[in-house]
C-alpha positions as CSV (number, residue, x, y, z in Angstrom):
1,M,0.1,-0.1,-0.4
2,P,1.3,3.4,-0.8
3,A,2.9,5.6,2.0
4,F,0.5,8.6,3.4
5,E,2.2,12.3,2.9
6,P,2.6,13.9,6.3
7,T,-1.0,15.9,5.9
8,H,-2.0,18.6,7.6
9,L,-6.0,20.0,7.9
10,N,-7.5,23.3,9.2
11,T,-10.9,24.3,10.4
12,E,-11.9,27.4,12.0
13,R,-11.3,26.1,15.1
14,L,-9.1,23.4,15.0
15,A,-5.2,22.3,13.5
16,L,-5.1,18.8,12.6
17,R,-1.5,17.4,11.5
18,P,1.0,14.4,12.4
19,I,1.3,12.6,15.7
20,I,5.3,13.3,16.4
21,A,7.2,11.6,19.2
22,A,7.0,14.9,21.6
23,D,3.1,14.4,21.6
24,A,3.4,11.1,23.9
25,P,3.3,12.6,27.2
26,A,0.1,14.4,25.7
27,L,-1.4,10.9,24.6
28,L,-0.7,9.3,27.6
29,A,-2.7,12.1,29.6
30,I,-5.5,11.5,27.0
31,F,-5.6,7.8,26.7
32,S,-4.9,7.2,30.7
33,D,-8.1,9.1,31.6
34,P,-10.2,5.9,32.9
35,Q,-13.5,7.9,32.0
36,A,-12.3,8.9,28.5
37,M,-11.4,5.5,27.9
38,R,-14.9,4.0,29.1
39,Y,-15.7,3.1,26.0
40,W,-12.4,2.3,24.1
41,S,-11.4,-1.1,22.9
42,S,-8.5,-0.8,25.5
43,E,-7.9,-0.1,29.0
44,P,-6.6,3.1,30.5
45,W,-2.8,3.5,30.0
46,T,-0.4,3.4,32.7
47,V,3.0,4.4,31.5
48,L,4.5,6.8,29.2
49,L,5.7,3.7,27.1
50,Q,2.3,3.0,25.9
51,A,1.9,6.1,24.4
52,E,5.4,6.0,22.8
53,A,4.4,2.7,21.4
54,Y,1.3,4.4,19.8
55,V,3.7,7.1,18.3
56,D,5.7,4.3,16.9
57,Y,2.6,2.7,15.5
58,I,0.7,5.3,13.9
59,T,4.1,6.4,12.0
60,L,4.5,2.9,10.7
61,G,0.8,2.7,10.0
62,R,1.6,6.4,7.7
63,Q,4.6,5.0,6.2
64,D,2.9,1.5,5.0
65,G,-0.6,2.7,4.2
66,S,-2.4,1.4,6.9
67,A,-3.5,4.0,8.8
68,L,-3.4,8.0,8.8
69,C,-3.7,10.0,11.8
70,F,-4.3,13.4,12.9
71,G,-3.5,15.1,16.4
72,V,-6.0,17.4,17.1
73,T,-5.0,21.1,18.4
74,L,-6.8,24.0,19.4
75,A,-6.0,26.4,16.4
76,A,-5.0,29.0,18.8
77,G,-3.0,27.1,21.2
78,G,-1.3,23.8,19.4
79,A,-1.5,22.1,22.5
80,L,-2.6,18.1,21.7
81,I,-6.5,17.7,22.6
82,G,-7.4,14.6,20.9
83,T,-6.9,12.0,18.3
84,C,-8.6,10.8,14.9
85,T,-7.7,8.3,12.5
86,L,-8.9,6.4,9.5
87,Y,-7.3,2.8,9.5
88,A,-7.9,-0.5,8.5
89,F,-7.8,0.7,4.9
90,D,-9.4,-1.8,2.3
91,H,-7.9,-0.3,-0.9
92,R,-9.9,-2.5,-3.2
93,N,-13.4,-1.4,-1.9
94,R,-12.1,2.1,-1.3
95,R,-13.1,1.7,2.3
96,C,-11.6,1.9,6.3
97,E,-12.8,2.3,9.5
98,M,-12.3,5.4,11.8
99,G,-11.5,5.7,15.3
100,Y,-11.5,9.0,17.3
101,M,-10.4,10.1,21.2
102,L,-10.9,13.2,22.7
103,S,-9.3,14.7,26.2
104,R,-12.2,15.0,28.7
105,A,-11.3,18.3,29.4
106,H,-12.4,19.6,26.1
107,W,-15.8,17.5,25.4
108,G,-18.9,19.4,24.8
109,H,-17.4,22.4,22.5
110,G,-18.1,20.5,19.1
111,Y,-14.5,19.8,18.5
112,M,-14.7,16.1,17.8
113,P,-17.5,16.6,14.9
114,E,-15.4,19.8,13.5
115,A,-12.1,17.5,13.4
116,L,-13.7,14.4,12.0
117,A,-15.5,16.7,9.5
118,A,-12.2,17.6,7.8
119,M,-11.0,14.0,8.0
120,L,-14.0,12.9,6.3
121,D,-13.6,15.6,3.3
122,H,-9.6,14.6,3.1
123,G,-10.7,10.8,3.1
124,F,-13.8,11.2,0.8
125,D,-11.8,13.9,-1.3
126,T,-8.6,13.8,-1.8
127,L,-8.2,9.5,-0.2
128,D,-11.0,8.7,-3.1
129,L,-12.8,6.5,-0.2
130,H,-16.3,5.5,-1.2
131,R,-17.3,4.4,2.5
132,V,-16.1,5.0,6.0
133,E,-17.0,2.6,9.2
134,A,-17.0,3.4,12.9
135,D,-17.7,0.9,15.7
136,I,-19.0,2.0,19.2
137,H,-19.5,0.7,22.5
138,P,-23.7,0.4,22.7
139,D,-24.0,2.6,25.6
140,N,-21.2,5.3,24.6
141,A,-24.5,8.3,23.7
142,A,-22.1,10.9,23.1
143,S,-20.3,9.2,20.3
144,E,-23.6,7.9,18.7
145,R,-24.5,12.1,18.7
146,V,-21.2,12.9,17.1
147,L,-21.7,10.2,14.5
148,E,-25.1,10.7,13.8
149,R,-24.2,14.6,13.5
150,L,-22.2,13.4,11.3
151,R,-24.8,11.5,8.8
152,F,-23.3,8.2,9.7
153,Q,-26.1,5.1,9.9
154,R,-26.7,3.0,12.2
155,E,-26.6,-0.5,10.4
156,G,-25.8,-3.3,13.2
157,R,-25.1,-4.5,16.3
158,L,-22.0,-7.2,17.2
159,R,-22.6,-9.2,19.7
160,E,-19.5,-9.8,22.5
161,R,-17.2,-8.7,20.3
162,W,-14.7,-6.8,22.9
163,F,-13.2,-7.8,26.5
164,V,-12.0,-5.0,28.2
165,G,-10.8,-5.0,31.8
166,G,-12.4,-8.5,31.9
167,E,-16.2,-6.8,30.7
168,L,-17.7,-8.4,27.4
169,S,-19.2,-5.9,25.1
170,D,-21.2,-5.4,22.1
171,S,-20.1,-2.9,19.3
172,V,-22.9,-0.9,17.2
173,I,-21.3,-0.3,13.5
174,Y,-22.1,3.0,11.9
175,G,-21.7,3.5,7.9
176,L,-21.3,6.8,6.0
177,L,-20.9,6.9,2.5
178,R,-19.1,9.3,0.1
179,A,-22.6,10.0,-1.7
180,D,-24.2,10.9,1.6
181,W,-21.3,12.7,3.0
182,H,-21.8,15.0,-0.1
183,A,-25.2,15.3,-0.3
184,A,-25.2,16.6,3.5
185,R,-22.3,18.8,3.6
186,P,-22.2,22.6,2.5
187,R,-20.0,23.2,-0.3
């Protein structure tokens, strides 16, 4: 698969940029929060080494074309407040999955829908994707609202898909087609 070029995207309030090694402490702060990680598919991080390994993982993903992760920053300040990622690419079918995480201190301000909209524009228009999928925990009402605001359609439920912290969890699957995105997006 072709490598992804380091990409920068800007919105009215945010700047999306590649994650770099210096982001590891900020990533640890975000991904170590038990409340933020409640509906994630792994337990909260506990050591900086986990954040450093994540930086290596997403750097490799960008280089081998398997993942495109953006660090989400406030345009005014530049501090990392979250991530959004396109991954699990099926290039033949022009499809991938999407994941995202936002620091709890920044919840409720509409930052994630804004960041994801910029990433989806890039995915559909630049990367020529046909479909983007997301999988969320059934109890994650905030994430459900974000996806529905972005015009994702709820498509099904996969039973007992994840073991996290000894708890078995279902996944609710959402999908967004390029045509639906373009029909809903103001141009």
